[in-house]
C-alpha positions as CSV (number, residue, x, y, z in Angstrom):
1,M,6.1,18.9,25.3
2,N,5.8,15.5,27.1
3,D,8.8,14.9,29.3
4,Q,9.6,11.6,27.5
5,V,10.1,13.4,24.2
6,S,11.7,16.5,25.8
7,A,14.4,14.2,27.2
8,T,15.3,12.9,23.7
9,V,14.7,15.9,21.4
10,A,16.2,19.4,21.8
11,P,16.6,22.3,19.5
12,N,20.3,21.7,19.1
13,M,19.8,18.0,18.3
14,V,20.4,17.0,14.7
15,F,18.7,13.9,13.2
16,Q,21.1,12.6,10.5
17,N,20.6,10.6,7.3
18,F,20.5,6.9,7.6
19,I,22.7,5.4,4.9
20,G,24.3,2.0,4.7
21,G,23.2,1.2,8.3
22,R,24.9,4.3,9.7
23,D,23.8,7.8,10.8
24,R,25.5,10.3,8.5
25,P,25.3,14.1,8.2
26,A,24.6,15.7,4.9
27,S,27.6,15.7,2.6
28,D,27.9,19.5,2.9
29,G,27.1,19.5,6.6
30,M,24.0,21.6,6.2
31,T,20.9,21.2,8.3
32,L,17.2,22.2,8.3
33,D,15.3,23.6,11.3
34,V,12.3,21.6,12.4
35,F,9.5,23.7,13.7
36,S,6.6,22.1,15.6
37,P,3.2,23.0,14.3
38,V,1.9,22.8,17.9
39,D,3.5,26.1,19.0
40,G,5.7,27.2,16.1
41,S,8.9,26.5,18.1
42,L,12.2,25.2,16.9
43,F,12.6,21.8,18.5
44,A,15.2,19.9,16.4
45,R,17.2,19.8,13.2
46,I,17.5,17.4,10.3
47,A,20.2,16.8,7.8
48,S,19.6,18.8,4.6
49,G,20.3,16.0,2.2
50,T,22.0,16.6,-1.2
51,A,22.2,14.9,-4.5
52,Q,25.5,13.3,-3.3
53,D,23.7,11.9,-0.3
54,I,21.0,10.4,-2.5
55,D,23.8,8.9,-4.7
56,E,25.5,7.3,-1.7
57,A,22.2,5.9,-0.5
58,V,21.4,4.4,-3.9
59,K,24.9,2.8,-4.0
60,A,24.4,1.5,-0.4
61,A,21.1,0.0,-1.5
62,R,22.6,-1.6,-4.6
63,D,25.5,-3.1,-2.5
64,A,22.9,-4.6,-0.1
65,L,20.9,-6.0,-3.0
66,D,24.1,-7.6,-4.4
67,G,25.1,-8.7,-0.9
68,A,23.6,-9.7,2.4
69,W,20.0,-8.4,1.7
70,G,19.8,-10.0,-1.7
71,K,20.9,-13.4,-0.4
72,L,18.1,-13.6,2.1
73,T,15.2,-15.9,1.3
74,A,11.7,-14.6,1.3
75,T,11.1,-16.4,4.6
76,E,14.1,-14.7,6.2
77,R,13.0,-11.2,4.9
78,G,9.5,-11.9,6.3
79,R,10.9,-12.8,9.7
80,L,12.8,-9.6,9.9
81,L,9.7,-7.6,9.1
82,M,7.8,-9.5,11.7
83,K,10.5,-8.7,14.3
84,L,10.3,-5.1,13.4
85,A,6.5,-5.1,13.7
86,T,6.9,-6.4,17.3
87,V,9.5,-3.8,18.2
88,V,7.5,-0.9,16.6
89,E,4.4,-1.9,18.6
90,A,6.5,-2.0,21.8
91,H,7.6,1.6,21.0
92,A,4.2,2.8,19.9
93,D,3.8,5.4,22.8
94,E,7.3,6.8,22.1
95,L,6.6,7.0,18.4
96,A,3.2,8.6,19.0
97,L,4.7,11.3,21.2
98,L,7.4,12.1,18.6
99,E,4.8,12.2,15.8
100,S,2.4,14.5,17.6
101,R,5.2,17.0,18.3
102,D,6.6,16.7,14.7
103,N,3.2,16.5,12.8
104,G,0.7,18.0,15.2
105,K,-2.0,15.3,15.2
106,P,-3.7,14.3,18.5
107,L,-1.9,11.6,20.4
108,R,-4.6,9.0,19.9
109,Q,-4.3,9.4,16.2
110,S,-0.5,9.2,16.3
111,R,-0.6,6.1,18.4
112,A,-3.1,4.6,15.9
113,D,-0.6,5.4,13.1
114,A,2.2,3.6,15.1
115,I,0.0,0.5,15.6
116,A,-0.9,0.6,11.9
117,L,2.8,0.8,11.0
118,A,3.4,-2.4,13.1
119,R,0.5,-4.0,11.3
120,Y,1.9,-3.2,7.9
121,F,5.2,-4.8,8.8
122,E,3.3,-7.8,10.2
123,F,1.1,-8.1,7.1
124,Y,3.9,-7.8,4.5
125,G,6.2,-9.9,6.7
126,S,3.7,-12.8,6.7
127,A,3.1,-12.3,2.9
128,A,6.8,-12.3,1.8
129,D,6.9,-16.0,1.1
130,K,3.4,-16.2,-0.4
131,L,4.3,-14.3,-3.6
132,H,4.0,-17.2,-6.0
133,G,4.6,-17.3,-9.7
134,D,2.9,-19.3,-12.5
135,V,3.5,-22.1,-15.0
136,I,2.1,-21.4,-18.5
137,P,1.0,-24.3,-20.7
138,Y,2.9,-24.1,-23.9
139,L,4.5,-26.4,-26.5
140,N,5.1,-30.0,-25.3
141,T,8.8,-29.4,-26.0
142,H,9.1,-26.5,-23.5
143,F,8.6,-25.7,-19.8
144,I,7.5,-22.1,-19.1
145,G,7.8,-20.6,-15.6
146,V,6.9,-17.1,-14.6
147,E,8.3,-15.8,-11.3
148,R,7.7,-12.6,-9.4
149,V,11.0,-10.8,-8.8
150,P,11.8,-7.5,-7.1
151,H,12.4,-4.4,-9.2
152,G,15.8,-3.8,-7.5
153,V,16.4,-0.5,-5.8
154,T,13.2,1.3,-5.1
155,G,12.8,5.0,-4.2
156,H,10.0,6.2,-1.8
157,I,9.0,9.8,-1.4
158,V,6.8,10.0,1.7
159,P,4.6,13.0,2.6
160,W,4.1,14.7,6.0
161,N,0.5,13.8,6.8
162,Y,0.9,10.1,7.6
163,P,4.6,9.4,7.6
164,M,4.5,6.2,9.6
165,Q,1.5,4.7,7.8
166,I,2.8,5.5,4.3
167,F,6.3,4.4,5.2
168,G,4.7,1.1,6.3
169,R,2.6,0.5,3.3
170,S,5.2,1.5,0.8
171,V,8.6,0.5,2.2
172,G,7.2,-2.5,4.0
173,A,5.9,-4.0,0.8
174,A,9.0,-3.2,-1.1
175,L,11.2,-4.9,1.5
176,A,9.0,-7.9,1.6
177,A,9.3,-8.3,-2.1
178,G,13.1,-8.2,-1.9
179,N,13.9,-4.7,-3.0
180,A,16.5,-2.5,-1.3
181,T,15.1,0.9,-0.5
182,V,15.9,4.6,-0.4
183,V,13.4,6.9,1.3
184,K,13.0,10.6,1.2
185,P,10.6,11.7,3.9
186,A,8.9,15.2,3.9
187,E,11.1,17.8,5.6
188,D,8.1,18.7,7.8
189,A,7.8,15.2,9.4
190,S,10.9,13.0,9.2
191,L,11.6,12.0,12.8
192,T,9.5,8.9,13.3
193,I,10.8,7.4,10.1
194,L,14.3,7.9,11.2
195,R,13.5,6.4,14.6
196,V,12.0,3.3,12.9
197,C,15.2,2.9,10.9
198,A,17.1,2.8,14.1
199,L,14.8,0.0,15.3
200,A,15.3,-1.8,12.0
201,R,19.0,-1.7,12.6
202,E,18.5,-3.2,16.1
203,V,16.5,-6.1,14.9
204,G,19.1,-7.1,12.2
205,F,18.2,-5.6,8.9
206,P,21.3,-5.8,6.7
207,D,23.2,-2.5,6.1
208,G,21.9,-0.7,3.0
209,S,18.6,-2.6,2.8
210,L,16.9,0.5,4.2
211,N,18.2,4.0,3.6
212,V,16.8,7.5,4.5
213,V,17.9,10.9,3.2
214,T,16.1,13.8,4.7
215,G,16.0,17.3,3.2
216,L,14.1,19.5,0.8
217,G,12.0,18.1,-2.1
218,R,13.6,20.3,-4.6
219,T,17.1,18.9,-3.8
220,A,17.0,15.5,-2.2
221,G,13.5,14.6,-3.6
222,A,14.4,15.7,-7.1
223,A,17.7,13.8,-7.0
224,L,15.9,10.6,-5.9
225,A,13.2,10.9,-8.6
226,G,15.7,11.4,-11.4
227,H,18.4,9.0,-10.2
228,P,19.5,6.5,-12.9
229,G,20.2,3.9,-10.2
230,I,16.5,3.7,-9.1
231,D,14.4,0.9,-10.6
232,F,11.0,1.9,-9.4
233,L,9.4,4.9,-7.5
234,S,6.6,5.3,-5.1
235,F,5.3,8.9,-4.5
236,T,2.5,10.2,-2.3
237,G,1.8,13.9,-2.4
238,S,0.3,16.7,-4.4
239,P,-0.7,16.2,-8.1
240,E,1.7,19.0,-9.1
241,T,4.8,17.3,-7.5
242,G,3.6,13.9,-8.7
243,T,3.8,15.2,-12.3
244,A,7.3,16.4,-11.8
245,V,8.3,13.0,-10.2
246,Q,6.9,11.0,-13.1
247,V,8.6,13.2,-15.7
248,A,11.9,12.8,-13.9
249,A,11.5,9.0,-13.6
250,A,10.5,8.8,-17.3
251,Q,14.0,10.0,-18.3
252,N,15.3,6.7,-16.9
253,H,12.3,4.6,-18.1
254,V,11.3,3.9,-14.5
255,G,7.8,3.0,-13.4
256,V,6.0,5.0,-10.7
257,T,3.2,4.5,-8.3
258,L,1.4,7.8,-7.7
259,E,-1.0,8.4,-4.8
260,L,-2.1,12.0,-5.1
261,G,-5.0,14.1,-4.1
262,G,-8.7,13.6,-3.6
263,K,-12.0,15.4,-3.4
264,S,-14.0,12.5,-2.1
265,A,-17.8,12.6,-1.8
266,Q,-20.1,10.9,0.7
267,V,-23.5,10.4,-0.8
268,V,-26.3,10.4,1.7
269,F,-29.7,9.1,0.4
270,D,-33.0,9.9,2.1
271,D,-33.2,6.4,3.6
272,A,-29.7,6.5,5.2
273,D,-29.3,5.6,8.9
274,L,-28.4,9.1,10.0
275,E,-27.6,8.1,13.6
276,R,-24.9,5.8,12.2
277,A,-23.8,8.1,9.5
278,L,-23.4,11.5,11.3
279,P,-20.3,10.7,13.4
280,T,-18.5,9.3,10.4
281,L,-19.5,12.2,8.1
282,V,-17.8,14.6,10.6
283,N,-14.8,12.5,11.5
284,A,-14.0,11.8,7.8
285,I,-13.1,15.5,7.3
286,I,-11.5,16.4,10.7
287,Q,-9.2,13.4,11.1
288,N,-5.7,14.7,11.0
289,G,-7.1,18.2,10.6
290,G,-8.5,17.3,7.2
291,Q,-5.0,16.9,5.9
292,T,-5.8,13.5,4.4
293,C,-6.0,12.7,0.7
294,S,-9.0,10.4,1.3
295,A,-10.9,12.9,3.5
296,G,-14.6,13.0,2.9
297,S,-14.6,16.7,2.0
298,R,-17.9,16.8,0.1
299,L,-21.4,15.8,1.4
300,L,-23.9,15.1,-1.3
301,I,-27.3,14.9,0.4
302,Q,-30.7,14.0,-1.2
303,R,-32.8,17.1,-1.3
304,G,-35.7,15.8,0.8
305,I,-33.4,15.5,3.9
306,F,-30.9,18.1,2.9
307,Q,-31.7,20.7,5.6
308,D,-32.1,18.1,8.4
309,V,-28.7,16.6,7.7
310,V,-27.1,20.0,7.3
311,D,-28.5,21.1,10.6
312,A,-27.3,18.0,12.4
313,V,-23.8,18.2,10.9
314,A,-23.6,21.9,11.7
315,E,-24.5,21.2,15.3
316,R,-21.7,18.7,15.6
317,F,-19.2,21.1,14.0
318,R,-20.0,23.8,16.5
319,A,-18.9,21.4,19.3
320,L,-15.5,20.6,17.6
321,R,-12.3,21.9,19.1
322,A,-8.8,22.3,17.5
323,G,-6.0,22.3,20.1
324,H,-2.8,21.0,21.6
325,P,-2.4,17.3,20.5
326,E,-1.5,16.2,24.0
327,H,-4.9,17.5,25.3
328,E,-6.7,15.1,22.9
329,P,-8.7,17.7,20.9
330,D,-10.9,16.7,18.0
331,L,-8.0,17.9,15.7
332,G,-4.6,19.5,16.0
333,P,-2.9,22.2,14.0
334,M,-2.1,22.4,10.3
335,I,1.4,21.1,9.5
336,N,2.9,24.5,8.9
337,Q,2.1,28.2,8.4
338,A,1.9,27.9,4.6
339,Q,-0.8,25.2,5.0
340,Q,-2.7,27.2,7.5
341,R,-2.7,30.2,5.2
342,R,-3.8,27.9,2.3
343,V,-6.8,26.7,4.2
344,L,-7.8,30.2,5.4
345,G,-7.3,31.5,1.9
346,Y,-9.9,28.9,0.6
347,L,-12.3,30.0,3.3
348,E,-11.9,33.6,2.2
349,R,-12.5,32.7,-1.4
350,G,-15.7,30.9,-0.3
351,R,-16.9,34.1,1.5
352,N,-16.1,36.0,-1.7
353,E,-18.3,33.5,-3.6
354,G,-21.1,34.3,-1.2
355,L,-21.1,30.9,0.5
356,S,-22.6,30.5,3.9
357,I,-20.8,29.0,7.0
358,V,-23.4,27.0,8.8
359,G,-21.3,25.3,11.4
360,E,-17.9,26.3,12.8
361,G,-15.8,24.9,15.6
362,V,-13.3,26.7,17.8
363,V,-9.6,26.9,18.5
364,A,-9.2,25.9,22.1
365,L,-8.3,28.7,24.6
366,D,-5.3,26.6,25.7
367,A,-3.9,26.1,22.2
368,P,-0.4,27.6,22.0
369,P,-0.6,31.0,20.3
370,G,2.3,30.2,17.9
371,G,0.6,27.1,16.6
372,Y,-1.0,26.7,13.1
373,Y,-4.6,26.1,14.1
374,V,-7.7,26.4,12.0
375,A,-11.3,26.1,13.3
376,P,-13.2,23.3,11.5
377,T,-15.7,24.9,9.1
378,F,-18.9,23.6,7.4
379,L,-20.4,25.4,4.5
380,A,-23.8,24.8,2.8
381,P,-25.3,24.8,0.3
382,V,-22.3,24.9,-2.0
383,P,-22.7,24.8,-5.8
384,H,-21.1,21.9,-7.5
385,G,-19.0,24.3,-9.6
386,S,-17.6,26.2,-6.6
387,L,-13.9,26.1,-6.0
388,L,-14.6,24.6,-2.6
389,S,-16.4,21.7,-4.3
390,Q,-13.8,21.1,-6.9
391,E,-10.3,21.8,-5.4
392,E,-8.6,19.9,-2.6
393,V,-8.4,22.3,0.4
394,F,-6.5,19.8,2.6
395,G,-7.9,21.1,5.8
396,P,-11.0,20.8,8.1
397,V,-13.4,22.3,5.6
398,L,-16.6,20.4,4.6
399,V,-19.1,21.4,1.9
400,A,-22.6,20.1,1.3
401,T,-24.5,20.0,-2.0
402,P,-28.1,18.7,-2.6
403,F,-29.1,16.2,-5.3
404,E,-32.4,15.0,-6.6
405,D,-32.0,11.4,-7.5
406,E,-29.6,8.5,-8.0
407,A,-28.4,9.7,-11.4
408,E,-27.6,13.2,-10.2
409,A,-25.8,11.8,-7.2
410,I,-23.5,9.7,-9.4
411,R,-22.9,12.6,-11.8
412,L,-21.9,15.0,-8.9
413,A,-19.8,12.4,-7.1
414,N,-17.8,11.7,-10.3
415,G,-17.8,15.4,-11.3
416,T,-14.3,16.4,-10.2
417,Q,-10.8,15.7,-11.6
418,Y,-10.2,13.3,-8.6
419,G,-11.2,9.7,-8.0
420,L,-9.7,8.3,-4.8
421,V,-12.5,7.4,-2.3
422,A,-16.3,7.6,-2.1
423,G,-18.9,6.8,0.5
424,V,-22.6,5.7,0.0
425,W,-25.1,5.9,2.8
426,S,-28.4,4.0,2.2
427,R,-30.4,1.1,3.7
428,D,-31.3,0.0,0.1
429,G,-28.8,-2.7,-0.7
430,M,-29.5,-2.8,-4.4
431,R,-29.2,1.0,-4.7
432,S,-26.0,1.0,-2.7
433,T,-24.5,-1.6,-5.0
434,R,-25.5,0.3,-8.2
435,V,-24.2,3.6,-7.0
436,G,-21.0,2.1,-5.5
437,R,-20.2,0.3,-8.8
438,A,-20.8,3.6,-10.7
439,M,-18.3,5.5,-8.6
440,R,-15.0,6.4,-10.4
441,A,-13.0,5.8,-7.2
442,G,-10.4,3.4,-6.1
443,Q,-12.2,2.6,-2.9
444,V,-16.0,2.9,-2.2
445,F,-17.4,2.5,1.3
446,V,-21.1,1.6,1.9
447,N,-22.5,2.7,5.3
448,C,-19.0,3.2,6.6
449,Y,-15.9,5.2,5.6
450,G,-12.2,4.2,5.9
451,A,-13.0,1.1,7.9
452,G,-10.3,-0.1,10.3
453,G,-7.3,1.6,8.6
454,G,-7.5,-0.7,5.6
455,I,-4.0,-2.2,5.7
456,E,-5.3,-5.2,3.7
457,L,-7.3,-3.1,1.2
458,P,-5.7,-2.0,-2.2
459,F,-5.6,1.8,-2.3
460,G,-5.2,4.2,-5.2
461,G,-7.2,6.3,-7.5
462,F,-8.3,7.5,-10.9
463,G,-7.6,10.7,-12.8
464,R,-5.8,13.4,-10.8
465,S,-5.7,11.0,-7.8
466,G,-2.9,9.1,-9.5
467,H,-2.3,5.5,-10.6
468,G,-1.1,2.2,-9.3
469,R,-2.1,0.6,-6.0
470,E,-0.5,0.3,-2.6
471,K,-1.7,-1.5,0.6
472,G,-3.0,-5.1,0.6
473,F,-1.5,-7.9,-1.4
474,E,-1.9,-5.7,-4.5
475,G,0.6,-3.4,-3.0
476,L,3.1,-6.2,-2.7
477,I,2.7,-7.1,-6.3
478,E,3.3,-3.5,-7.3
479,F,6.9,-3.7,-6.0
480,T,7.7,-6.7,-8.2
481,T,7.9,-7.5,-11.9
482,T,7.9,-10.8,-13.7
483,R,10.7,-12.9,-15.2
484,T,9.7,-15.7,-17.7
485,L,11.9,-18.8,-17.9
486,V,11.6,-20.8,-21.1
487,I,13.3,-24.2,-20.9
488,A,13.5,-26.5,-24.0
489,H,13.4,-30.2,-23.3
490,G,16.4,-32.3,-24.2
């Protein structure tokens, strides 16, 4: 571990909940061990939050909403977020080191996440006072005004794969809109979120505006999803857990934004610029070890160039290296042993189906033996009906399937239960436009994929990928509702 992180994190150190502006242990004093995916070692502990802790966090948020936080103007909220953006950027290296130890991703990716977090706060901070309402023409005897107002207290259940980025896009937008927030991070990766809360306290966020309860999903997460004091929920995670969250929220008639899984296709036509496409086709599946909901996990390749593209991608895969995040490998470990076993299990099922591995990277020799590493793997050709073509592996596993023409490409791309992201590679502008508009996906990239982090770009999906949108100005609107004011003249 880097000395800078070693000096601040030790196995006997307990990261506590952040409630009402104070660090607080779990109500029953219980903790959870934090194991690093890098080497499997115990390197810290977090509070094992309870339903009582969630209740206290919700009360703290309500008090803030009725008090100091609720009295701030939109401009004042925006300035606080802008200050936090500056401080987060100044601490980007520290946050990156902590994230790589906690999550396992290479340092350059963790640092990119920290910079993206700062940008989310900057974006939403600058947008806080731009959230305008409307005036509706009506009877001459009445004035009708419609204003955008916060939901109230919002709950945020944040996953382990991109804790900083998803915290920024979700919590940043909610705070900009004037909500007070309660956050439940994943027990596998909570530490950077807690550190950012400490920074928020330093820059002057009112007590209770931002609260974090760590712990297990089945206790703290379930308590937050079903709490009657929550006015709106944001959840990012698996479709199965998303269903449970929405059912729990429905008991209180609370709206939910769900960002769930994906099985995103990149469609490569025979006129594609392959020199431009190949690095992106590979990076889109190995970034964060493939543990990305928007990962480009399927290649659909026009039959005339199928073998050439497969050979070129396979060659690149054979050069890939999974290893210790501080050694800047192509990818780090899986988040935990269960995820490692899940990915290896899918590869075993692929072998049982008779699928061929055409390109496989390596686990670096200096990768710690206790870490949860998986070599990146490319299989081709893979039938459209295969489990590896239909189910989200959430690991560095890429499959390729041939198609004949535009119509078949669209049918295959749209032929899963998911609809989060898609890519189209072609020099033909009209074809790219036709195919892009035919995709049942929340984001479609043409001759690129995941450009620039996409802080400004609305993000969400169709079908099993969830509903609602975060990121961009659309994400800010998601954390508001409308109030209509009808004023009769005289």
